[in-house]
N, C-alpha and C positions, 0 to 999 in steps of 0.2 A: 816619298817624293821630295825632291829638293825644294828649298825655299824659292829658287828662281823659277822652277816649273810651276809651283803653286801661284806665284805672282803672275806669270805669263798666262796661266789658265784664267785667272781673275781678269786680267787686262783684256785679253782677247774675247772672252765670253761677254764682257761688258759691252763691247761693240755690237755683238749679235743681239743682246738684250735691248740696247738702245734703238736699234733698227726696228725691232718688234714694237717697242713703245711708240716710235714715230708712226708706224703704220696703224697702230691701234687708234691713235687720236687724230691724226692729220690726213688721213686718206679721204679722198673725195672721188665721186664719179662725175665725169664731165664729158658729155657727148659720147657716152659708152666707153670712155677711157678712164682707167683707174689712175689717179694722180695723187701725189703728195703735195699738199698746199699748206705752207706754214707762213703766217703773217710776219711781216718784217720785225715788229716789236717782239714777237715770240721767238723768232730766230735770234735776235739780239740777246734776249734773255738766256737762250741756250748757250750762246757764245760766252756769256758772263759766267754761267753756272757750270757748263760742261765743255770748256774750251777744247779739250782733247777729243770730244765727240762731235762738236758742232760742224766740223767739215763734212761729216757724213750727211747731216741734215741739209747742209747747203748743196751737196752734190745731188741729193734725191729730190730736193724741193722743185716743184713745178715740172717734174718729169713724169712721163707715162711709166707706170710701174708694171713689172712682170717679175715672176720669181727669178728669172735669169738676171734681170737688171738689178734687183735688190742684192742678189748674191754677189754679183760683180762689184757693186759699190762697197759692200761690206769687206770683201777680200782686198780690194784696192786700199781701203782705209786702213785695214789691219796691217798690210804690208808697208804702207807709207808711214804709219805711226811706229811700228815695232821692229820689222825685219831689218837688221843691220843698223838699227838706231838704239833702241832700248835693249834689244836682245841680239845676239850674234846672228849674222846672216845664215839663213837656213833653219833657224830654231822655230820660227812661226809654223812652217808646214808640219813639223813634228808635233807641235801642240794641237794643231787642227786634226791630226790623225789619232790623237789619244782617246781612249775609251772614256776617261773621266771628263774630258772636254765635251764629247758628244753627249754623254749622260747629263751634264749640266745644262746644255742647251735644250735637250728634250724635256728635262725637268722644269725648266723655266717656261717653256711653251705650254706644258701641261698645266702648270700653275695658272698661267694667264687664261687658258681656256676654262679651267675650273672656276675661276673668279671673275669671269667676263662681266657678269651682271653688276657686281660690286665695282669693278674698275670703270665701267661705262657710265656710272652715275654722275661723276664729276671728272674734270680733267685733273688727274693727279700728276705731280711732278715725277720725273724719272727717279729722283732720290726716294720719293715715297714708295714707288713701285719696288725698288730694291729693299726698302725696309720691310714692306709687307711680304715680299718673297722670302727674305731671310727669316722672318718670324715663322712663316709657314714651313720653311725648309727644316726647322728644328722639330717639327711635329713627328711623331712616330711613323705615321703613314707616309709622309714625304721621305723620311729616311729609308724606309723599306723600299719605296719606289726608286730612290736613287741607287740603292744597292742592286736592285733588279735591272735597272737600265745599264748600269756599269757592267754587270755580268753579260748582258745581251751584247753590248758593244765589244766587249773583250772576245766573246765567241765569234762575232761577225768579222773581227779582224784576224782571227786565227784560222777560220775555216776557209777552204778554197771556194771560189765562186762555183756555182753548180755547173756552168758550162765548161769549166776547166777539168772536170772529172769525166766528161763524156768522151 
């Protein structure tokens, strides 16, 4: 894999990871609506520490969340930040379709789920989440899981959809 592809995988997956971190710590239920609520001083700290990601937090803050809304915000942010700017136009969709990208997101979500109790004890910074994740990712079990997820994603992209064979 080229250095540019590895860098794009890292950049784009970071946005997806940040959105999960936001939902993990800043989600609230209000009158039956699920919303992201980030206090102004916390949002300012995000701008200071994660300038390239803070726009996503601003976009989602004080909005009713749904899977579709979160996905739209992530994709909008990724395209605004990277497609035709840091990477040539059309490169981002290629990364989003890559098996290693999909495996990385699945692995991160799995890690967060497995460590939910630990992560929920205190508000940990996004930087700390990444450090903990990277440490876990070096474990033998995580590496086996990563290979397995990559293989599943490769198979899913090479096999025709079931309805196309009928």
